[in-house]
N, C-alpha and C positions, 0 to 999 in steps of 0.2 A: 384375159380374165384368169384369176387364180383358180386352181383346181377346186378348192373348198367352195368357192362361190358357184362354180359350175355344177358341182354336186348338189348344193343347196337349191339351185334353180331347176335341177332335173327332177321334176315331180311326175306323178301319174296324173295327166290331164285327160279328161274325158269329154270336154266340150270345147268346140273350136269355132273360129270364124270361117264358115264354109265358103265365103266369097274369096278367101285367100287360097288360091290353088298352089300346090307344091309342084315344082318342075320335076320332070323325070330325071334330069341331070342332078338335081339335089338328092333324089333317092339313090342314084348311082354313087354319088360321092359318099353318102352315109354307109352304103354297103362296102365302099372302099375302105372305110375305117374298120369294119368288121373283118375284111380280108387281111388287114395288117395286125389283127389281134391274135392273142395266143390261142392255140388249139392243142388239145391233148394228143400227145405223140406226133404232133404236127400233121395229123391225118387230113384236116380241113374238109370234113364230110358235109358241111352245111351248104345249102343252096338257098337262093332268095327269089321270091316272086315280087315284083314291084308294080304297084298300081297307083296312078294319080288322076286318071280321068274320072269324071263324075259317073259315067256308066259303069266302069270297072269297080269303083268304090262302092256303088250300090249293089254290086254282085257279092262283095265280101261282107258288107254290113250285117245281113241276116244270120251269118254264122258266128257272130261275136256275142258272147254273154257278158253284159256290162255290169260292173260294180255290185258284186253279190251282197255286200252289207247294206246297200241302199234298196231295201225291199220294195219300195213304192216307185222305183225308177227303172224304166225299161231301156235306158240308153239315151244318147243324145237325140233331140228332135231335129227335124229338117231345118237346115240353116246352122246347126251346131255340130254336124257330123265331121268325121275325119276327111281330109282332102288328099290323103295318101296312106297307103298301107305297104308294109314290108312283111311278107309271110316267110317265116324261117322254116325250112324243111331239112330233115336229116336224110341223107342219101345212104340207104341201107346197102347199096352195092359197094360203098367205101368202108362203112363201119356199121356194126349191129347196134352199138351204143353210142350216145352222143354226150354223155356226162355233163360237164359244166360248160361246154362250148356254147350252147344257146344263150346262157346267161351272160357269158363274157361278151359275145358279139352284140347281144341286145343292149347291154349297158354302153358299149362303145358307140353304137348307133344313137342311143338316146342322148348321150353326152354331146355328140356331134349335132344332133337336132337342136338341142338347147343353145349351143354355140351359134347356130345359124338363125336363132330367133324363133324357133319352132318348139313344139312340145309334143308329148305323146303318152301312150300307155302300152306297157307290155302286157299282153293278154294270153293266158294259157287256158282260160275257160272258153273253149271253142266247140261249136257243133261241127266236129270234124267230118262226119259223113256228108253233111250239107255242103261244106266247103269243098271237099274232094269231088263230089258230084258236079257242083256248079262250075268249078275251075278245071275239071278233068285232070286232076293231079294223079299221076300213075302210082300204083301201089308200092313201088320201090322207095317212095318218099314218105317218111313219117312227118306229119304236120306237128311242129313243135311249138311255135309261138306266132302270134300276130302282133305286129307293132302298128298301132293306130296313130297317125301323125297329123298335125295341122298347126295352125296359129291359135294358141290357147286363148280362151276368153273367160276362164274361171280363175279364181283366186284360191290357191292352196296354202293352207296355214299349218305349219308343223307345230305341235305342242307336246308338252310332257305327258306321258301316259299316266293315267290315274287308275288305281286298283286293278292293274293288269289287263285293262280293257283295250284290245288291239283294234277294235272296229273304228273305221273312219266314218265320218258323218258330215252332213250339210246343215248349216244354220239357216234361219229364215231368210237371210240375205243371199243365200246361194253359195256362200263361202264353203270350201271343202276343207274339213279339219282332219289331220292325220296325226294320231298319237304315236310318239316314239319313246322307246325305253331310254332311261338315263344311261349315260356313259358308265357310271358306277355299276349299274346292273349288268352291263354287257361284259365288263372285264372280270374274269374269274380268277381269283387268287387262291392258291393252295396254302 
């Protein structure tokens, strides 16, 4: 698959076929892509918690805040929830700051998930106290991102942004629309 096609297909999916379970080996392989990605000063301070069992996924789900722009939606219903999670942590014993490392590794993981026929969503809106308590995450780790993964069942449509409105939305058929700025608007010329 061409890189451009892979990037176009790597969308934020929030509804999944919950009967399609992700293997632990698949999650390990995705973290393997993160391991090979760039890291500021090559510190490699990130650690990953991997969950794929229904029981463990149900432990993570309450800590996730889903789709802030969709005010009348509290997240995927039973049967449409993620079947795998990768929680990205920053190890403060290695570095006090994590800069762009979480974004780099998250994008590598998401591109790999798309290539594997999966999809997901990078989530920074997290009830961190709930997650830390539920999973017994030691204080030396900063909770940075949750990657919710599964076999997507929703259609994501990219469209041109109108009037500067960045908010994504769903149409009556359940299609998820994501406005994007034009290329001309992104390139700044002096």
